[in-house]
C-alpha positions in Angstrom: 0.0 -0.2 -0.2 2.7 2.3 0.8 4.7 1.7 -2.4 1.6 2.3 -4.0 0.6 5.4 -2.8 4.1 6.7 -3.2 4.0 5.8 -6.9 0.8 7.8 -7.6 2.5 11.0 -5.5 5.2 10.3 -7.5 3.5 10.2 -11.0 1.2 12.9 -10.3 4.4 15.4 -9.6 6.4 13.9 -12.4 3.6 14.7 -14.9 3.6 18.6 -13.2 6.8 19.0 -14.1 6.6 18.1 -17.4 3.3 20.1 -18.3 3.6 23.0 -15.7 7.4 23.4 -15.0 7.9 22.4 -18.2 5.6 23.3 -21.0 4.0 26.2 -18.5 7.0 27.7 -18.3 8.4 28.1 -21.4 5.3 29.6 -22.4 5.5 32.1 -20.2 9.2 32.8 -20.9 8.5 33.1 -24.5 4.8 34.6 -23.9 2.8 32.4 -25.8 -0.5 32.3 -24.3 -1.7 29.2 -22.7 -5.2 28.1 -23.6 -5.7 25.2 -21.3 -4.3 23.0 -19.3 -4.7 19.4 -18.4 -3.0 15.9 -17.2 -2.4 14.8 -21.0 -1.6 18.2 -22.5 -0.8 22.1 -22.4 -2.3 24.1 -25.5 -0.9 27.1 -26.8 -2.0 30.1 -29.0 0.5 29.1 -31.2 2.9 26.3 -32.1 6.3 26.5 -30.6 9.2 23.9 -30.8 10.9 25.6 -27.7 7.4 24.6 -25.4 7.3 21.3 -26.9 10.5 20.7 -26.2 10.6 21.7 -22.7 8.1 19.4 -20.9 10.7 16.5 -21.4 13.7 18.9 -20.7 12.2 19.5 -17.4 11.7 15.7 -16.8 15.5 15.0 -17.4 16.8 17.8 -15.2 14.1 17.1 -12.1 15.1 13.3 -12.2 18.3 13.6 -12.3 18.5 15.8 -9.6 16.0 13.3 -7.5 18.0 10.6 -8.2 21.3 12.5 -7.3 19.4 13.3 -4.0 18.1 10.0 -3.4 21.7 8.8 -3.6 22.8 10.3 -0.6 20.2 8.8 1.3 21.6 5.6 3.0 18.0 4.1 4.4 15.5 3.4 2.8 12.2 5.0 4.1 9.4 6.0 2.4 10.5 9.5 1.4 13.5 8.0 0.3 11.6 5.7 -2.1 9.8 8.6 -3.0 13.0 10.6 -4.2 14.4 7.6 -6.1 10.7 6.7 -8.1 10.2 10.4 -8.5 13.6 10.4 -10.7 12.7 7.4 -12.5 9.6 8.3 -13.7 11.0 11.4 -14.6 13.6 10.4 -16.2 11.7 7.4 -18.5 9.6 10.4 -19.9 13.0 10.6 -22.2 11.3 7.3 -23.9 9.3 10.4 -25.4 11.6 11.2 -28.5 11.9 7.3 -29.6 7.7 7.1 -29.5 7.4 10.6 -30.9 10.3 9.1 -33.6 8.4 6.1 -34.3 4.6 7.7 -34.9 5.7 11.1 -35.9 3.4 12.6 -33.5 3.6 14.3 -30.3 5.8 16.8 -28.5 9.3 16.0 -30.4 7.5 15.4 -33.6 6.2 19.0 -33.2 10.3 20.1 -31.9 10.9 18.5 -35.7 8.3 19.4 -38.1 9.1 21.2 -41.0 13.3 20.5 -41.1 14.9 19.0 -43.6 16.1 15.2 -43.9 13.1 14.4 -41.6 13.7 10.5 -41.5 17.6 11.2 -40.7 16.4 13.4 -37.8 14.1 10.8 -36.5 16.3 8.1 -36.4 18.6 10.3 -34.4 16.1 11.4 -32.2 15.1 7.6 -31.4 18.4 6.3 -30.7 19.2 9.4 -28.6 15.7 8.4 -26.3 16.5 5.0 -26.3 20.2 5.6 -24.9 18.8 8.2 -22.2 16.0 5.6 -21.4 18.0 2.9 -21.3 21.5 4.6 -18.9 18.5 5.9 -16.9 17.1 2.3 -16.0 21.0 1.5 -15.3 21.3 4.4 -12.8 18.2 3.6 -10.8 19.1 0.0 -10.5 23.1 1.0 -9.5 21.1 3.3 -6.6 18.8 0.3 -5.7 21.8 -2.0 -5.7 23.4 -0.1 -3.0 20.3 -0.3 -0.6 20.1 -4.0 -1.2 23.8 -4.7 -0.3 23.7 -2.4 2.7 20.7 -5.0 4.0 17.9 -2.3 3.6 15.9 -4.1 1.5 15.8 -7.9 0.5 15.9 -8.8 -3.0 12.6 -10.3 -2.6 11.2 -6.9 -1.8 12.0 -5.4 -5.2 8.9 -6.6 -7.3 6.9 -5.5 -3.8 8.0 -2.1 -4.3 8.1 -1.6 -7.9 4.8 -3.3 -9.4 2.5 -1.6 -7.0 4.1 1.8 -7.7 3.9 1.2 -11.3 0.4 -0.5 -11.5 -0.7 2.7 -9.3 1.0 5.7 -11.2 -0.4 4.2 -14.5 -3.8 3.8 -12.7 -3.8 7.5 -11.6 -2.7 9.0 -15.4 -5.2 6.4 -17.0 -8.0 7.8 -15.0 -7.2 11.6 -14.8 -6.9 11.1 -18.9 -10.3 9.7 -19.8 -11.7 13.3 -18.5 -9.2 15.1 -20.6 -10.7 18.2 -22.2 -9.2 17.4 -25.9 -10.6 14.1 -26.9 -10.9 10.6 -26.0 -8.2 9.9 -28.7 -5.5 11.0 -26.1 -6.5 8.2 -23.9 -4.4 5.8 -25.2 -1.3 8.3 -26.1 -1.4 10.2 -23.4 -2.7 8.6 -20.5 -2.0 4.8 -21.1 1.2 5.0 -23.2 3.0 7.8 -21.2 2.7 6.1 -17.9 2.1 2.2 -18.8 4.1 2.7 -21.6 6.8 5.3 -20.4 7.4 3.5 -17.0 7.9 0.0 -18.3 12.1 0.5 -17.5 11.0 0.4 -13.5 9.8 -3.6 -14.2 13.1 -4.4 -15.5 15.2 -2.7 -12.3 15.0 -5.8 -10.1 16.1 -8.2 -12.6 19.2 -6.0 -13.1 19.5 -5.6 -9.8 19.3 -9.5 -8.6 21.7 -10.1 -11.2 24.4 -7.6 -10.3 24.1 -7.0 -6.7 27.3 -8.7 -5.2 26.0 -9.5 -1.4 22.3 -9.3 -0.3 20.8 -9.9 3.0 18.1 -12.8 3.4 16.2 -11.0 5.2 12.9 -8.9 3.6 12.8 -5.5 4.9 9.6 -4.1 3.0 8.1 -0.5 3.8 5.8 -0.3 6.8 2.6 1.0 6.1 2.3 4.9 6.0 -0.7 6.4 6.5 0.5 9.5 5.9 1.7 8.7 2.2 -1.9 6.6 1.7 -3.7 10.1 2.8 -0.8 12.1 0.7 -2.1 10.0 -2.5 -5.7 10.0 -1.9 -5.3 14.2 -1.8 -3.3 14.8 -4.5 -4.6 11.7 -6.5 -8.1 13.3 -6.2 -7.2 16.7 -7.2 -5.1 15.8 -10.2 -7.9 13.5 -11.6 -10.9 16.0 -10.7 -9.2 19.9 -10.9 -6.1 18.6 -13.7 -8.2 15.8 -15.9 -10.8 18.0 -17.1 -8.3 20.6 -17.5 -7.5 24.5 -16.3 -9.1 27.0 -18.8 -7.5 30.4 -19.3 -9.8 33.3 -20.6 -8.2 35.9 -22.6 
């Protein structure tokens, strides 16, 4: 329950980093009027390569700082798990480049739209995104290995942390996308794919840790039930779905 709650909170905040901190800040800097803001997209008065690129860029910057912070925490507490998971969800947004390259759609397709040698740019973009995605998974796994080798958590507990967090994150994003103001066509790409799809790398981390951990404790030390994190997940998740799900519309 605690892992699922942390997963829901981390996913909500990672999405806000993408839409608000990334796209929103870029819109304000370029004075590109925001028409609406929801969990799946920000709509502007004019198309902008800078605004389109800012979402994933913000995710990668915030994710890197979050993982660096989690690497300094020796005890695997719910808060430490949050910083690690928040970093993972943010960094795995680099998979957006691969998705845009493959489908020629969404943010990064908008970034390169109209440029010459589009196919070459799409190939390069996909390779860069895939490389960042793999490196992010490996980095996160190495940080988890440190907790395993220090006896903070047993190998058998890794799945009990990552799977509930993954499912809760996907569920909250998908639920919120059902109410998006643009249309049902965004439920799959910006709800299901942006959560269950992009975060799939999280599910490979337990296997990587099990293969490369030099020592590990036979004693399992799962996160204890935290009513604080459960309440926080209900509060943030409820506001996320109820307010940003249908979107916030801005008048002229």
